[in-house]
N, C-alpha and C positions, 0 to 999 in steps of 0.2 A: 475364046473367051468373047472377043470383040464380034465375032459372028453371030454368037447367040445372043448378045445385047442388041445386035442390031436386027434380028429376026423376031425379038421378043415383042409381043402386043402389050401396049400400055394402054389401061383403061382407067378413064378418069370417074371420081365417084359422082352418082347421080346427085341433081339438086336436092338439098335437104328442106324439107317442110319446117316453116315458123312453128308449126305445130308439135314438132317433134323435140323442141326445147323445153324443158321441165319447168324452166324459171318462167317462160311464157303462159303454160298451162295454168301454173298455180296462179298467176296475176288474174287469166282470165275466169278461173274457177269463182273468184270472189264476185263477180257481176251475173252468175249464172243461175238461175232458179232451179229448184230441186227438181223439177220434172226433166229439164234439160240435162242436169247433171247426171240423173240415172242413164241416160241415152248416151251420155260421152262416156261413162265408165263401162260401156259395153264394147267401145272400140277396140281397146287393147289393154293388156295387163298394166301398161305405163300409165295409161290414161286413167286407169282405174284407183293407182295410187293416189293420183292428184285429186280426184272428184269423190272418193269414198268419205274424207272428212267432212265434205260438205253436205253428203247426202245423209249421214247419221251424225250430223252437230246436234240436232234435237231429235226429241222422240217423246209422242203422248202415248202412255201406256193403256189408257182407254181405247186405243184402236188397236188393241191385241186382246186377246182371251188369255186371262191368267192361267188357264188349264193348259201348261206349256206343254204337255205331252201329245197334244192333238194338234197344235199348230207350229210346233218348232221354233217357239220363239226363244225358248233358251239356247238352242245352238246358233241362230242366227243373230240373236242380240249379243251372246257372250263372244262370238267372232269379232264383232265390230264395236264391242262396248268401248275400248279405249278411245274410240272418236267422240263419243257422246259427251257434250259440255251443257246441253238443255235437258232435262227429264221433268215431265209433268204428269201428274194423276199417277204417281207411284203409291198404290193402295194396298198393296198384298206383301206379305213378307216373301213370297217366291220371287215378286219381281226386284225386291231389294238384295236377294240371295244372289240373283242372275248378275246384277250389276255389281256385286263384290266380287264374284268369281270373275268377272272380266275386269276386274282391275280398275273400277271407275272412281277416281279420287279426284278430278279435277272439274267438276262440274261447276257451272257458273249460276245456273239457274235450277231450282228445285222445288216442286209442289208435291208433298208428301201426305199421308194420311197415318195419324200416331195412335188412335185410342181405341183400336178394336180388341185387344187383348194385351196380357202383360209381356206376352214373348213378342208379339207385333211391336208394342211399345218400346222394348229394349233395342229390338233390331233397327227400329227407325232411328232411335238415338244415337246409335252406332253408326248408322250410315251418314246421318247428318255431320257427327263429328268428323267422319273421313275425309268429307269435303268440306268441311267448314273453311280452311286456309284459302280455298279458291271461291267460293260462293259469292255471288254479288246480288242475287235475289233468292230470298228463300221465304215460302208458305207454308206453315205446318196446319194441319186441317184436323179437325176432329170430325169423327162419323156423326155423331148428333151433339147438341149442345143444351145445357139445362142450367136452371138457378144455382143449384148447389153444386155446380162441377168442381168447387174447389175441395170438395170431401174426396174426391177421386185423384189418386196419385198418377193415374194415366192421363190427366188433362194438364199434367205440370210441363212448364218449359223450363229446364234447367240451362244455366247461364254456361256449364261446363261444355255443353253440346257447340256453343258458338263461338266461345272465348278460349284461346290457349292458356293453360294452368300458369304459365309463366311469363303471361302478359302483365307489362306494367307500362306507365304512361312514358312515351317517349321511344319506346322498343318497338321500331316500325317493321322490323324484320319479321314478326310473328304477329303483327296488327291484323285483324280482320278485314277484308275486301267488301263487306257486306254494304251494299247501299240502299237496298228496300226488304224491310222484314216485315211479315204478315203473319202475326200469333192470334187472330180473332178467333175467338169461342173458346179460349183455353184460359189457363190462369197461371201467374209466376208470383214469387215472392219480390217484396219492394227491393231487397238487398241484391235479388237476382236482377231486377231491371235495371239499377245502378250499375251493376257489373258488365252487362250486356252493351249499356251505352258507353261505358269507358272503354272496352274492349272492341269497338267498332267504331272507330274514328271516321270513317267514311260513310256513316249511315246518313242518309238523307230524307228517308220516310219509312214511318213505321204504323201499322195498323193494329189498333188495340181494340177494335169494336168487339163487344160483349165480353171483353177482358177483364178478370178480377185481378187486382195487384193487392196482394196480402201482405200484411204486416208493416214494419216501419225499417227504414234503413240507416245505419249508422252515418252514411254520407250520401246526400240526394245529390249525384252526380249531374251537372248541367252541361249538355250536349249542344256545342257552338255551332255545329254544322248541319242539324237536323232542321229542316226546314218546312217539312210536311208531315201533319198529323192527322190520322183517322182514328176517330174514336167519339163515342156520343158524349154529351154533356155531363151526364150523370156519372161516366166512367172518367172523365177528367176531372171533376172536382171532388166525387166520393168512391175513388176505385177499390176500396176495402169494404165489401157488404158484411163483414164480420165486425165493423168497427161498431163501438157505442155512438150514439148520437152526441154525448156530452164532451167526447174528446176522439173526433175524427180525425184520421190521417190527412196529411197535407196533400193537395192535388197534384195532378201530373203535369201541370203545365209549367211547373217550376223547374222542369228538367230542360225544358227547351226555350232558352232564353232569344234565341234567333227565329222564333216561329214565324214563318209568312204565310202560311196556307193551313186551312184547317177545315176538314172535311167532316161535319157533324151531324148529329139528329138528335131528336128529344120530343117529349110528348110536353102538352100543356100543364098537365098535372105536375109533372117534375118540376117546370119551371115555375108554378104558383106556390106549391107545398114544400116541394124539398130543396129547390135550387132558387133563391131568390136572385132576380136579377141584377140586385145590387152586388150580389157577392161573386157572380159571374164576370161583371163588369170590373170590379176590383181586381180579381185575378188576372184578366187579360191586360188590364192597365199594368199591373206590377211586374209580371213575368213575361209577357208577351207584348212590348211595345211595338215590334215591327210588323205585328198582324194585319194583312191587306186583303187577304182573300178567304173569304168564308163561302164554304159549300154547305148548304143546309138541305138534308136529305129526309124524307119520309117523316115530314114534320109538318102539322097543322098551319093553316093561313095564319092565325092569330097570333102562334108561336113566332113565324117569321117576322110580323111586324114588330112584335114586343122585342126582339132580338136586334133587329136591323135598326130600330128607333133607340133603343135605352142601353144597348151593350156595346155593339160595334160601331164604330166612328170612323168616318173617312176612308171607307174601302176604295180598292183599287178594282178589286173583282168580286162579283157578285153571282152566285150560283144558287138556284133553287128549284123546287119541283115545278113543272111546267103547268099543272093544273091548279095551282095555288096562285097563279097570276089573278089579281082581281084590283078594284080601285084601290084600295088599302095599299096593296103592295106597289101599285104606282106612286101612291103619294109617299111611300116610304122611301122608294129609289131616290127622290127627288132630294132627300137629306144628302145623299152622296154625290151629287151631281157635279161639284167642284172636282173631286178627285178621281171618281169611278173610271175606268177603261176598258172595262168587259162585263158584258150582262149575259150569262148563260140560263136558260131555263131547260133544267135537264128533262129528257123526254123519257117516254116509259120504255117497255121491254123491246120495243120495236127498233131500238136503235142500236147498230153495231158500233161499239166504241173503238174496235180495234180498225176498223175501216172507214170510220167517221161517216156512216151511210144512214140515213133514215129509211127504214124498211116498211114502214106501215103507210096507210093511207094518209094524205095530205087534207086535213080537214080544218074548217074554222073552228076552233075550239070555243072561242068566246061566243059566238053565235049558238053553237051547239049546246053549250051549257046555260044558255039564258042570261048571258051577263053583257050582250053587246052594247044595250043602250046605256048601261051605267058606265061601260068603259068610253064609250063615245062621248058622253056627258063630261067624263074626268078630262078627256083630251080637250075638249071645249076650255074647260077651266084651266088646263095646263097652258094652252095655247094664251090665255088672257093672262095668267101668271109669268109666263115668258117675256110678253110684250112689255108687262110692267119692268121687270127685271132689266131688259134691254135698256128702256128709258132712264130707269135709275142708274145704270152703269153710265150711259153716256152725259148725265146731268152730272155725276160726280166728277167726271174728267173734266167739267167745264169747257168743253170744245165750244158749245153753242149756247153761252149764257147770254140772256137778253142784254143788248145794247153794247156787247162787246164786238170789237171790230167794226163799229157802225152799224151793225145789224139791230133791228127792231124785234119786238117779240113776235109779230105775226111771220116775218121772214125766219125767225128760230123755229118756229112751229112747222112752217112749211119744210124747212130743212130736215127736221125731225121725222115729218111725215114721209118726205122721199126716203129717207134712210131706211125708215121702217119697211117701206114698200120695197127697196132694194133688197133688204134682209128677208122678206117673206117670198121674193122672186129666186133669190139664192138656194133657199130652202126647198123649192118646189121645181128647180131646174132638173131637166130629165138627166139622170145619171144611171148607175150601176144599179141603185137602189130601186129606180122609178121606171126602167126598161124593162124590167121584167113583168110588168103587166100584173102585178100581185096587188090585188085591192081588198084582201082580207083585211080583219082588223088587226091581226096580227102585224101585217104590214104598216099599218096606219101608225099603230103603238111604237114599232121599231123607228119609223122615221122621227117621230117627235123625241125618242130616247136620245137618238142619234145627233140631236142638237146640242147635247152636253159637249162641252169644249175639248174633253180628253178623251170622250168614249171612241173605242176603236171598232168594236164589233158588237151586234145584239144577236142572241140564239134564241128564237122563241119557239121550241117545240121541233120544227122540221128543216129550219135552213138559218144561215147566218145573213144578217145584212151589215153593210159596212158605209161608211159616211163618203166613199167615193165610186 
């Protein structure tokens, strides 16, 4: 026995690669792009188990033909469907059937079409309800939208598809995780809206653009967590198109007491004939006292000036259409100079909001639109008004009052002149704003806007300017 042990050859195990540790591969997979994850999954079966969840985390159904027999879509997706957490553009019942067959019940984000047919609508309702417990972002889309969509049951959003039937206030175990809800172009009952708001305590943003809210609710639930609303002015104040003018339903703003950001739109005719600015101002003041960020989309310049002059006061963030910039708009922004922190002029279709990149050509819009001279005249008036404002503030502080501390009136005027010269020098000192050699009218406007005390950034169509 001893002889056998002495003659036996002992071999030590070879060095183990750190990448053979499943825990390490799992951690690394969180920082790997999908393209690299595909390459990693081909190394071995063990590596595939760690990287397949990343590869199949999200899927865009528009990239696959819905004719599954020719592409093998049903086989491939069905095999890995349990990894999917984000599904966008689910537009066909065949795609929903594949997901359901693959036991997809833990989606976090979903974008789905509802109004193709009765069978399609029923399948979509069931598919959304199956994933309602895990959904964080949901977008329900119509194929087309029209004025009397409330006559069609295929456009109705039922609260039961989003809220558990046994949910009640305080029952956090079955509360929805939904944070972002988009039901634009559809309709729902007012009672259903209150139920959805009550059953989704984590909701932060809701999109009700072109959405009709029909009827009245026995309890108009107030959602204290929702801070971002997207809907037109007419939807916010007159949500039910079937209402009589004598006794209209209450507006939607009453549901959002802590609303801070409102992305809205409207026409001048609505504001003048249907929605007097006084009514809108009363609704905002009564129900949304914390509103500080207004994003005005697809609205004429005159409406912009009216709303930001008479309705919205002391705003911190202002967003509007880039092509609406004019002398009147500049003058209106002055009303918010003590509180505004961000000014964003929304670009057109050439802007990629996902990548924060402007794809179109950089042009001087003011000069191209023939408004350069008026803008520059406004800037000169602005400079004069700013000088008067600085003088008034310094005089109110009584720092250089004539005769104080033994100074004469001439000495006081000299000190004020030196102070203004220093102030002007500081505003023209080379910085990040001026080193870019941008002498367009947009740049000049941005530099004068950045004299506001609290303003941190200005976006005017194609780039952002900062005060530093």
